[in-house]
C-alpha positions in Angstrom: -8.7 -5.2 3.5 -8.0 -8.5 5.2 -7.6 -9.1 8.9 -3.8 -9.1 8.8 -3.8 -5.7 7.0 -6.3 -4.3 9.6 -4.0 -5.4 12.4 -0.9 -3.9 10.7 -2.8 -0.7 10.0 -3.8 -0.4 13.7 -0.3 -0.9 14.9 1.1 1.7 12.5 -1.6 4.2 13.3 -1.1 3.6 17.1 2.7 4.2 16.8 2.2 7.4 14.7 -0.5 8.7 17.0 1.8 8.4 20.0 4.4 10.6 18.3 6.7 8.2 16.3 7.6 10.7 13.6 8.0 13.6 16.1 10.4 11.4 18.2 12.4 10.7 15.0 12.6 14.4 14.1 13.6 15.4 17.6 16.3 12.6 17.7 17.7 13.8 14.4 17.8 17.4 15.6 19.5 16.5 18.9 23.2 17.3 18.6 24.0 14.6 21.1 22.3 11.8 19.2 25.6 10.9 17.5 24.1 10.1 14.1 26.7 8.5 11.8 26.1 9.3 8.2 29.4 7.8 7.3 27.8 4.4 7.5 25.6 5.3 4.5 26.8 4.0 1.1 27.7 6.6 -1.5 24.6 5.5 -3.5 22.3 6.2 -0.5 23.9 9.6 0.1 23.4 10.4 -3.6 19.8 9.4 -3.6 19.0 11.3 -0.3 20.8 14.4 -1.7 18.7 14.2 -4.9 15.5 13.8 -2.9 16.3 16.9 -0.9 17.3 18.8 -4.0 13.9 18.0 -5.5 12.1 20.2 -3.0 11.7 23.0 -5.5 8.3 22.0 -6.8 5.1 20.4 -5.8 6.3 17.1 -7.3 9.5 17.2 -5.2 7.6 18.0 -2.0 5.2 15.1 -2.6 8.1 12.7 -3.2 9.8 13.7 0.1 6.5 13.4 1.9 5.8 10.0 0.4 9.3 8.8 1.2 8.8 9.8 4.8 5.5 8.1 5.0 6.9 4.9 3.5 10.0 4.9 5.8 7.7 5.3 8.8 5.5 2.4 7.7 8.4 0.1 7.0 10.2 1.0 10.3 7.0 0.4 12.3 5.7 -2.6 10.5 8.3 -4.2 8.2 5.8 -6.8 6.9 3.6 -4.2 5.3 4.1 -3.7 1.6 4.5 0.0 0.8 3.3 -0.7 -2.7 -0.2 -1.5 -1.4 -1.2 2.0 -0.5 -4.9 1.6 -0.8 -6.9 -0.2 1.8 -10.5 0.0 2.8 -13.1 -2.0 4.8 -15.9 -0.8 2.5 -16.7 -3.4 -0.1 -17.8 -0.9 -2.7 -14.3 0.8 -2.8 -11.3 -0.6 -4.5 -8.5 -1.7 -2.2 -5.9 -4.4 -2.1 -6.5 -7.2 0.4 -3.2 -6.6 2.1 -3.3 -2.8 1.5 -3.6 0.0 4.1 -4.9 3.5 3.6 -1.7 5.5 3.4 -3.7 8.6 2.4 -5.4 8.6 5.9 -2.1 7.9 7.6 -0.5 10.8 5.8 -3.4 13.2 6.4 -3.6 12.4 10.1 0.0 11.9 11.1 2.6 12.7 8.5 1.6 16.0 6.9 0.6 17.7 10.2 3.9 16.8 11.8 6.0 17.9 8.8 4.1 21.2 8.7 4.4 21.7 12.5 8.2 21.4 12.4 8.3 23.5 9.1 10.2 20.7 7.4 8.1 20.6 4.3 5.5 23.1 2.9 2.5 20.9 2.0 -1.1 21.2 1.3 -3.0 20.9 4.6 -5.0 18.0 3.0 -1.8 16.0 2.6 0.6 15.3 -0.3 -1.5 12.4 -1.4 -4.4 14.5 -2.6 -4.7 14.3 -6.4 -3.8 17.9 -7.1 -1.2 18.6 -4.5 
């Protein structure tokens, strides 16, 4: 994990630790927030609908959880590649130089919030665990 990735990771973790995802959820739930879904293209509406409709199995729940994590990462730190989901400072472990540990972000900040608001039934260890 290079220095730039470490900085990006710290910024993402700091934002999530101060309630970024919870603020987004509460904003979306607030009837006075004036969300305009008409601005979305038909293709985006279709894909969002398909994503929501997939929440009938473990695979579907994992896809939704992963999508939420990736959207949070890109919203907070647009320079971070969401493809590079493995990052570590330990030299014995595999990780990409520009990667960040999305598993730890999920376990600490995403899954607990989604469970708290009962938005997605997920394994307490997070959706990124191998068998969840």
